[in-house]
N, C-alpha and C positions, 0 to 999 in steps of 0.2 A: 204620646209623650211618655218616655220611660221615667219611672219614679226613681229617686235616689235620696239618700240621707246627705245632709250638708252641715258644715260648721261655719258657713258664711255669716257675716254680720246680719242681724235681723232688724227690720224697721220697727219703730215703736208707735208709729202713727200711719194711718191709711187715708188716702184721698179717694172720694167716690165721684164719679162723673156721670153726666147724662149726655148720651149721644144725640147731637142735634141734626147731623147729616153724615153721609158717608159716600165714598166713591170706590170703584173697583179698578185696580190697575189691570189693563187688558193684557199686558205681557206676563206678569207674575201671578195674576189672579188674587193678589192680596187686597184686602179691604183697608182703606184709609178712613179713619173716623175723624169727625170734627165735633169736639165735645166741650162742655162747660161744667163747672163744679155743680154737683147735684143740688138743686134748690130745696129739696126736702131736708137736706142736711146743713147747707150753708146759706147764710143771709148776707147779701152785699151791704157793706157799711161804707157810706160816702159822706163824710162831714169834714169840718175844719180840722179836726184832730186826727182822724183815721180814714184810710181808704184801703179796703180789703174785704175779707170775708170772715164772718163769725160762724164758728163750728158749733152748732146747736147741741151736739152730743158731748163733745169733749170740753165744751165751755172755754174755747180759746179763740183768740183773734189771729188771723193769718194775713199779714200785709200783702198788698197786691204785688210788690216787687218780688216777694218770696214765691208767690203763685207763678209769676212769669218765669222765674228761674226753673221752677219745677216743670212747667210746661215745655221749656226748651230741652231739658234733660230727657223728657219723655218722647220727644219727636222721633218718629220712625221706630220706636221700641215695640216689639211684637206683644200682643195681648195673649197670655197663656191662661186658658180657663178649662181645666179638666172637668168634663161633664159626668155626672152620675150615670151608671149603666141601667137605670130604671127609667124607661121612656114614659110609661104610663103606670102610675102608682095603683090606681084602682084595679087595672088588669093584673098587675103583679100580685096584689093581695088575693085576688080570686084564684089565680093559678097556684099560689102557695097554700091557700086554705084547702084546696082539693088534694094536696099531697101530704097533709099532716097525718093522715091515717097511717102512712108508711112507717112513721117512727115507732109504731107499736107492732110492726111485723117482725116475726122471728127471723126472717131472711135479711132484714135491713141492718147492715153493719155501718154505723154512722162514723164517718171519717172527719176529723178536725185537722185544720191546717194552721200552723204558726209561721212567723215570718223570719226565720233564721237567716235566709239568704241575704235579705236587704240589710239586716243588722250586722252581718259579717263584714260589710263594707266599712263599718265604723269601729271595728274592734280597737280598743285602747284609745278611743277618741271621745271628746265632748261633741255632742250633736244637739241641734235644736229640733224638738218634736212637739206635736200636739197630742196630748195624752187623753184617753177616754177610759174611765173606770165604770164598770156596770156590775151590779149584783142583784139577786132576788131578795125581796123583803119577806120576813116571816116564813122562810123556807123550812125551818124546823117544824112548824105547825103542820105544814103539808106532809112532811116525812112521817109525822105521827099518825096521820089519817090513812096513809096508803101503804101497800106492800112495797118492799124495796125495789122491785123491778119496775112497777108503774111509776114510782117516785123518780127513779133514775131516768126513765124514758121521757117524762114530762120536762125534767130539767135539761136533758140533752136536746130536746126539741127547741127549747128557748135558746140555748147556747148556740146551736147550729144555725137556726134562723137568724139570730143576731149576727153571727159570723158572716153569713151570706150577705146581709145588708151592709155591713161594714166594708166588705170587699167591693161591693158594687159602688160605694162612694169613695173608692180609692184609698181605703184604710188598710192597716195590717194588724194582725193579731199578735200581741207580744206573748201573752200566756193566759191559760185558763186557771182559775183559782176556785175550786169547789163549785159553787153555784153562780160564779161570776167570771168575768174576764177583764183583762186590760188590753186595750188596743192603742195604736198610735197612727198619726199621719205625719209624713215627713214635712219639713219646712221648705222644700223645693216648690217655688211658686206659692209662697206662704199664705197670701190673702185668700186665694181660691181654696186652699186646703182648710183654712179656718171655716170658711163658708160651708164646705162639704161636711166637715165634722159636725156642725150645728144641724145641717139638713139631715144628716145620717141619724143623729140622736132623736130628732123629731119623728123620723120615719119609724125608728125602733119603738118609740112610745106608741105611735098610732097602730103599728102592726101588732104589738103585744095586746093592747086594749081591744082592738077591733077584729083581729084575726085569730090569734092564739087563744085568747079568752073566750071568744065566740065558739071555737072548736071545743075547748075544755068544758064549757057550760053545756053544750049539746050532748057531750058524753058523760055528764054528771061527775066531772072531776073538778078539783079545787082550782080557782082562778089564780093567776100569777100577778104579783106586784113587784116593782123594781125601783132602783135608784140609779141615776147616771151623773157622773161628775166629769167635767171637761176643763183642761187647763193647758196652757202653752208654756214651754220653758226648755231648760237645758238638761241633758242627761249624759252620763258617762257610760259607754258600752265596754263591757269586759267579758271575755269568754270564761265561763265557769263549767268545768267538766265538758259535757257535750252541748251546752247551751250558751247563748249570749244573754247576759243580764244587763239591765239598765239601772244605774244608780243615780240618785240625786234628789234634792229637796222637791223639785217641781213635780216629779212622778209621785212622791210620797204625798205631796199636797193635793194632788188630783184625787187620790183615794180618800183623803180626809174631807175634801169638798163633797165627795159622793156620800160620805157618812152624815153630812149635815142635811142631806136631802130628805124630804118626807116621801110618803108613798107615791110612786109614779111621777116623780119630779126630776127635772134636769137642772143642775146647777153648773154655772160656768165661772171660771176665774177671770179676773179683770184683764190679764195679759192676752186672753183670747178675745175679749170683748172689744178692746181698742183696735183690733185688726179685722173686725167683722164688717161686712157690707151694711149699708144703710137699711136694707130690707130686714136684716137680722137685728140690727141695733134697736129697731122699733119694737121687736119682740122680746128684748132682754130688759128685765126690770130689776133694779138694785134691791137686794135683800138686806135687812138690818140683822146682823149677827152679833149677839152679845159677846163682849171681849172675853168673858169667862169661858164661853164655848170654844172660841178660837184658841185660848190658852190651854184648855183641856186637850184639844186635838193637836197641840204643838204647832199651830199656824201663827205666822206673824200677826201682831195685833192690828196692823193696818191693812190686812187682807180684805179685798173687796170681792164680793160674790154676787152674781146675778142669776135670776131664774129665767130660763128660756120657756116662753109660753107659746104652745102650738095648739 
């Protein structure tokens, strides 16, 4: 399925289903599923006053007639679910660990890739994107301990391996900024992309802690710490010189959300949380952020932020 940017209206709510049965069309090969609302998320309410489902996460009641209308609209609608390109995480970690030495080879020219092509589709347009902002923590202390070349190679190792993981989860690199980067996922097939962005952030965390740092410790080099912020929203694409830039509050807010994170923490804005699958909603915990912190970072005072625990 080819990725694309879109300015189509975006849903503000997500329904999750549990597949009860399925059948295969012998002519087309398509699978037809028979599903119900996921009982992990929805509780059936049937009393004198109300008949419908209670959403345990969003704390709202959905009348049965609303559910029926939604089911009718979904009839014969294809399910689009782009899968990550990492089939076996443990195997991937081992394979990448065995290649980390190459970052310190004189012959290794590390190539980075940004996503100008896909952004060029949206020049001078508003688009909906899932933003991801990542940076290293206390990188100045690392710079102080190491010679410039070793310092550069360690940070390039982190950025390149992070870039690799983002691409494998269907994401795109917007830009590199010093010892960090900004990535994005398009809103085409939005719910799956939200899930992929959360999955990707979790893998980056595990990879840094258990692969990169294991390699650095073995070679008596400083360990790396990071922060990740994720947020969904709107951005305006404009060509500046030879590059496409993205402007808008939601991208800026993603970077501010990252700044609120502590060491090795993943923080997620509420706009991404509401469209996440039940599997991820169970791993997202609301964080209490003081209003003075939100004000200092120029975020809306009603901003809700969640920690992804993996």
